[in-house]
C-alpha positions as CSV (number, residue, x, y, z in Angstrom):
1,M,-7.3,15.0,-22.9
2,Q,-6.1,11.7,-21.5
3,K,-5.0,11.2,-18.2
4,V,-1.5,9.4,-17.2
5,L,-0.6,7.9,-14.0
6,G,2.5,8.0,-12.4
7,L,3.6,5.2,-10.5
8,I,6.8,4.8,-8.0
9,G,7.3,1.2,-8.0
10,G,9.9,-1.4,-7.1
11,M,9.2,-1.2,-3.4
12,S,9.0,-3.8,-4.0
13,W,9.2,-5.1,-7.5
14,E,7.1,-7.9,-6.2
15,S,4.0,-5.9,-5.6
16,S,4.4,-3.3,-8.2
17,A,4.3,-5.8,-10.8
18,H,0.6,-6.7,-9.1
19,Y,0.1,-3.0,-9.1
20,Y,0.7,-3.0,-13.2
21,R,-1.8,-6.0,-13.9
22,M,-4.5,-4.8,-11.4
23,I,-4.5,-1.4,-12.9
24,N,-4.2,-2.8,-16.3
25,E,-6.9,-5.4,-16.3
26,Q,-9.8,-2.6,-14.5
27,V,-9.1,-0.7,-17.6
28,R,-9.4,-3.3,-20.3
29,D,-12.6,-4.9,-18.4
30,A,-14.4,-0.7,-18.2
31,L,-13.3,0.3,-21.7
32,G,-13.2,-3.4,-23.7
33,G,-11.2,-4.4,-26.6
34,M,-7.4,-3.8,-27.0
35,H,-7.3,-1.2,-24.2
36,S,-4.8,-0.7,-21.4
37,A,-3.8,2.2,-18.9
38,R,-1.4,4.8,-19.3
39,L,0.9,4.3,-17.1
40,L,4.7,6.3,-16.4
41,L,6.3,3.8,-14.1
42,W,9.4,4.4,-12.0
43,S,11.0,1.8,-10.6
44,F,13.4,1.9,-7.3
45,D,16.0,-0.6,-6.3
46,F,14.6,-1.3,-3.2
47,A,18.1,-2.3,-1.6
48,D,18.7,1.5,-1.8
49,I,15.3,2.3,-0.2
50,E,15.7,-0.6,2.5
51,A,19.0,0.8,3.5
52,M,17.8,4.2,4.2
53,Q,14.7,2.9,5.8
54,R,17.1,0.3,8.3
55,A,19.4,3.6,8.7
56,G,16.4,5.9,10.0
57,D,17.5,8.4,7.3
58,W,14.0,9.3,6.3
59,T,15.5,12.8,5.2
60,A,17.1,10.9,2.1
61,A,14.1,8.8,2.0
62,T,11.9,11.6,1.5
63,Q,14.3,13.8,-1.1
64,A,14.6,10.2,-3.4
65,M,10.5,10.2,-3.2
66,V,10.0,14.1,-4.3
67,E,12.5,14.3,-6.8
68,V,10.5,10.8,-9.1
69,A,7.2,12.4,-8.1
70,R,8.6,15.6,-9.9
71,R,10.2,13.7,-12.9
72,L,6.7,11.7,-13.4
73,E,4.6,15.1,-13.3
74,G,6.9,16.6,-15.6
75,T,6.6,13.6,-17.9
76,G,2.8,14.2,-18.2
77,A,1.3,12.1,-15.2
78,T,-2.0,13.3,-14.4
79,A,-1.7,11.7,-10.7
80,V,0.6,9.9,-8.7
81,V,0.9,6.6,-6.7
82,I,2.9,5.4,-4.2
83,C,3.0,1.7,-4.7
84,T,3.8,0.5,-1.3
85,N,2.5,1.9,2.2
86,T,5.5,2.5,4.2
87,M,6.7,5.1,1.9
88,H,3.2,6.8,2.3
89,R,5.4,8.1,5.7
90,M,6.4,11.1,3.2
91,A,3.3,11.1,1.9
92,E,2.7,15.2,2.3
93,E,5.8,16.2,1.5
94,V,5.8,14.7,-1.8
95,Q,2.3,15.8,-2.7
96,A,3.2,19.7,-1.2
97,A,6.4,19.3,-4.2
98,I,3.8,18.8,-6.6
99,D,0.7,20.1,-8.3
100,V,-0.9,17.0,-9.5
101,P,-2.8,14.8,-7.1
102,L,-1.3,11.9,-4.6
103,L,-3.5,9.1,-4.7
104,H,-2.6,8.5,-0.8
105,I,-3.0,4.3,-0.3
106,A,-4.9,4.9,3.5
107,D,-8.0,6.6,1.6
108,P,-9.7,3.8,-0.3
109,V,-8.8,1.5,2.7
110,G,-10.4,3.8,4.8
111,E,-13.6,4.2,2.7
112,A,-14.0,0.4,1.7
113,I,-14.0,-0.3,6.0
114,R,-16.2,2.6,6.8
115,A,-18.7,1.6,4.0
116,L,-19.2,-1.8,5.9
117,G,-19.7,0.2,9.4
118,L,-16.7,-1.2,10.7
119,T,-14.8,0.9,13.3
120,R,-12.2,-1.1,14.9
121,V,-9.5,-2.7,12.5
122,G,-6.1,-4.4,13.0
123,L,-2.8,-3.8,10.8
124,L,-0.3,-5.4,9.6
125,G,2.7,-4.3,7.6
126,T,6.4,-3.4,7.9
127,A,7.3,-2.4,11.8
128,F,7.3,1.2,10.2
129,T,3.6,1.0,9.0
130,M,2.6,-0.5,12.5
131,E,4.6,1.4,15.2
132,Q,4.5,5.1,13.7
133,D,1.7,7.2,13.7
134,F,1.4,8.5,9.6
135,Y,-0.7,5.8,8.7
136,R,-2.8,5.0,11.8
137,V,-3.7,8.7,12.7
138,R,-4.7,9.1,8.8
139,L,-7.3,6.6,9.1
140,A,-8.2,7.7,12.4
141,Q,-8.8,11.5,11.8
142,R,-10.2,11.4,8.2
143,Y,-12.4,7.8,8.9
144,G,-12.5,7.8,12.6
145,L,-11.4,4.0,13.1
146,E,-9.8,2.9,16.4
147,V,-6.7,0.8,14.8
148,L,-4.9,-1.9,16.6
149,I,-1.2,-3.5,16.1
150,P,0.3,-6.6,17.1
151,E,1.9,-7.0,19.9
152,A,5.8,-6.6,20.2
153,D,7.0,-10.3,19.1
154,D,4.2,-10.5,16.7
155,R,5.2,-7.2,14.9
156,A,8.5,-8.3,14.6
157,Q,8.0,-11.9,13.0
158,V,5.4,-10.1,10.5
159,H,8.2,-7.2,9.7
160,R,10.7,-10.0,9.6
161,I,8.7,-12.2,6.6
162,I,8.0,-9.1,4.5
163,Y,11.7,-8.3,4.4
164,E,13.1,-11.7,4.2
165,E,11.1,-13.4,2.3
166,L,8.2,-11.3,0.8
167,V,9.8,-9.1,-1.3
168,Q,12.0,-11.5,-2.2
169,G,9.7,-13.9,-3.8
170,Q,9.5,-16.3,-1.2
171,V,6.0,-17.4,0.3
172,L,6.1,-20.0,2.5
173,D,3.5,-21.6,4.3
174,A,4.8,-21.8,7.8
175,S,4.7,-17.6,7.5
176,R,1.6,-18.1,6.4
177,E,0.4,-19.7,9.4
178,V,2.2,-17.2,11.5
179,Y,0.1,-14.5,10.0
180,R,-2.8,-16.4,10.6
181,A,-2.4,-16.6,14.4
182,V,-1.4,-13.0,14.5
183,M,-4.4,-11.9,12.7
184,Q,-6.4,-14.1,15.1
185,R,-4.8,-12.4,18.3
186,L,-5.9,-9.1,16.5
187,V,-9.6,-10.5,16.4
188,D,-9.5,-11.8,19.8
189,N,-8.3,-8.2,21.1
190,G,-11.4,-7.1,19.0
191,A,-10.5,-6.3,15.7
192,Q,-13.3,-6.6,13.1
193,A,-11.4,-6.5,10.2
194,V,-7.8,-6.5,9.5
195,I,-5.7,-4.5,6.9
196,L,-2.7,-5.8,4.6
197,G,-1.0,-2.7,5.5
198,C,1.3,-4.0,3.3
199,T,1.5,-4.4,-0.7
200,E,3.2,-8.0,-0.4
201,I,1.0,-9.1,2.7
202,M,-1.6,-9.8,-0.6
203,L,1.1,-12.6,-2.2
204,L,0.9,-14.4,1.4
205,V,-2.5,-14.7,2.8
206,G,-6.1,-14.0,1.8
207,D,-9.7,-14.4,2.8
208,D,-9.9,-17.9,3.7
209,D,-6.9,-17.3,6.3
210,A,-9.3,-15.0,9.0
211,T,-12.5,-15.2,10.6
212,V,-13.0,-11.5,9.4
213,P,-12.7,-9.4,6.6
214,L,-9.3,-8.2,5.3
215,F,-8.8,-5.3,3.2
216,D,-6.0,-5.6,0.6
217,T,-4.2,-2.0,0.5
218,A,-2.5,-2.9,-2.9
219,A,-5.9,-4.0,-4.7
220,L,-7.7,-0.8,-3.3
221,H,-5.0,1.1,-4.0
222,A,-4.8,-0.5,-7.5
223,Q,-8.6,0.3,-8.2
224,A,-8.1,3.8,-7.1
225,A,-5.6,4.2,-9.3
226,A,-7.7,2.8,-12.4
227,Q,-10.7,5.3,-11.1
228,H,-8.7,8.3,-11.9
229,L,-7.7,6.7,-15.1
230,L,-11.2,6.0,-16.4
231,S,-12.5,9.6,-14.7
232,Y,-12.4,11.8,-18.0
233,P,-13.4,15.5,-17.7
């Protein structure tokens, strides 16, 4: 029985497109020839999700995510992937609603950081991911990581650039300089590495933009998703 991955995307589609490409590339590279990934993709209209986030209506957002996860499972998905960091705020509720595994985005990130022997990391992402505890607590409890977040002004800038630019396909040099400066301030405060904790940040900065290792959550999550597809019984 071949495995089928259910992707919950569209948050935003800019990063979901990269998930689709990266998962397919890894399956092709592993199996060769004409092989590609067996995927089911549900793509939200991000305007609807963003409105829920902005209003703090996490109950409605959770209901939407649970409904889609159940649809994907009912259509044959053998695991589910939420293609965004922020919406892992309701990961526990989604997992409780389905019988197949939810591949949590923080787990491959924590494993990769721990493999390098690092213990103190900076976190960039939406204000929800940086300021709420659902992401930092998982990394602390499961992987023993101390997670640093930027100061308030820096958090506001990081969040603004994600929502006003990156999710709308705008990649600006000036914003890259902002992120470089924010990351350096995290390093100055003791961060041994920085987590790119929003799946759009990979569009803006890469390894050459920081003095410490960067952990691209989208790439690590896509790799874990591909490994699920390639792990036959």
